[in-house]
C-alpha positions in Angstrom: -10.6 148.9 102.5 -9.3 151.4 100.1 -6.2 151.8 102.2 -5.7 148.1 102.2 -6.2 148.0 98.5 -3.7 150.8 98.1 -1.1 149.1 100.1 -1.7 145.8 98.3 -1.4 147.7 94.9 1.9 149.2 96.0 3.2 145.9 97.1 2.1 144.4 93.8 4.0 147.2 92.0 7.1 146.7 94.1 7.0 143.0 93.3 6.5 143.7 89.6 9.4 146.1 89.7 11.7 143.5 91.3 10.6 141.0 88.8 11.3 143.4 86.0 14.7 144.2 87.5 15.5 140.4 87.5 14.3 140.1 83.9 16.4 143.0 82.8 19.4 141.8 84.8 19.0 138.3 83.3 18.8 139.8 79.8 21.9 141.9 80.4 23.8 138.8 81.6 22.7 136.8 78.7 23.7 139.6 76.3 27.1 140.0 77.9 27.7 136.2 77.8 26.7 136.2 74.1 29.0 139.1 73.3 31.8 137.4 75.1 31.1 134.2 73.1 31.0 136.1 69.8 34.3 137.9 70.7 35.9 134.5 71.5 34.6 133.0 68.2 35.9 136.0 66.3 39.3 135.8 67.9 39.4 132.1 67.1 38.6 132.8 63.4 41.2 135.6 63.2 43.8 133.3 64.7 42.9 130.5 62.2 42.9 132.9 59.3 46.3 134.4 60.4 47.8 130.9 60.6 46.4 130.0 57.2 47.9 133.2 55.7 51.2 132.5 57.4 51.3 128.9 56.1 50.6 130.2 52.6 53.3 132.8 52.9 55.9 130.3 54.2 54.9 127.9 51.3 55.5 130.7 48.8 58.8 131.7 50.4 60.0 128.1 50.3 58.8 127.7 46.6 60.7 130.9 45.6 63.8 130.1 47.5 63.8 126.5 46.3 63.3 127.6 42.7 66.0 130.2 42.9 68.5 127.5 44.1 67.4 125.1 41.4 67.6 128.0 38.9 71.1 128.8 39.9 72.1 125.1 39.7 70.4 124.8 36.2 72.2 128.0 35.0 75.6 126.7 36.3 75.0 123.4 34.4 74.1 125.2 31.2 77.1 127.5 31.5 79.4 124.4 32.0 77.9 122.8 28.9 78.4 125.9 26.8 82.0 126.3 28.0 82.7 122.7 27.1 81.1 123.2 23.6 83.2 126.3 23.0 86.4 124.5 24.1 85.5 121.6 21.7 84.9 124.0 18.9 88.1 125.8 19.6 90.1 122.6 19.5 88.5 121.6 16.2 89.3 124.9 14.5 92.6 125.8 16.2 94.7 123.9 13.6 92.9 125.7 10.8 93.2 129.1 12.5 97.0 128.5 13.2 97.6 127.4 9.5 95.6 130.5 8.3 97.7 132.8 10.5 101.0 131.3 9.4 99.9 131.6 5.8 99.1 135.3 6.1 102.2 136.1 8.0 104.6 134.3 5.6 102.9 135.4 2.4 104.4 138.6 1.0 102.2 140.7 -1.2 103.7 143.1 -3.6 
C-alpha cells in the first residue's frame, strides 16, 4: 500500500505542478496583455498630447504672422498720415518761408 500511496502522491504532485504551470502561464499572459494595453494607452495619450501641442503651436504662429501683417499695414497707414500732415504743414508755411528768404537775401546790412 505504501508503494500505491507513493505513486498516488507523485501523481498528485505532477498534477499540482501542471496546474501551477497553467496558473503561472495564465498570469504571464494576463500580465503581457495588460502591459500591451498600457503601452497602447500611453501611445494614444502621447499622440493626443502631441496633436494638442501642435495645434497650440500653429495657433501661435498664425497669431504672430497675422499680427505682423496687421502691424505692417497699421504702420504704413500711420506713415501715410504723417507724410500728408507734413505736406499740409509745408504748404501752409511755404509762402512765409519764401517771403522770409527773399527778405534776408534782398536786405543789405551795413
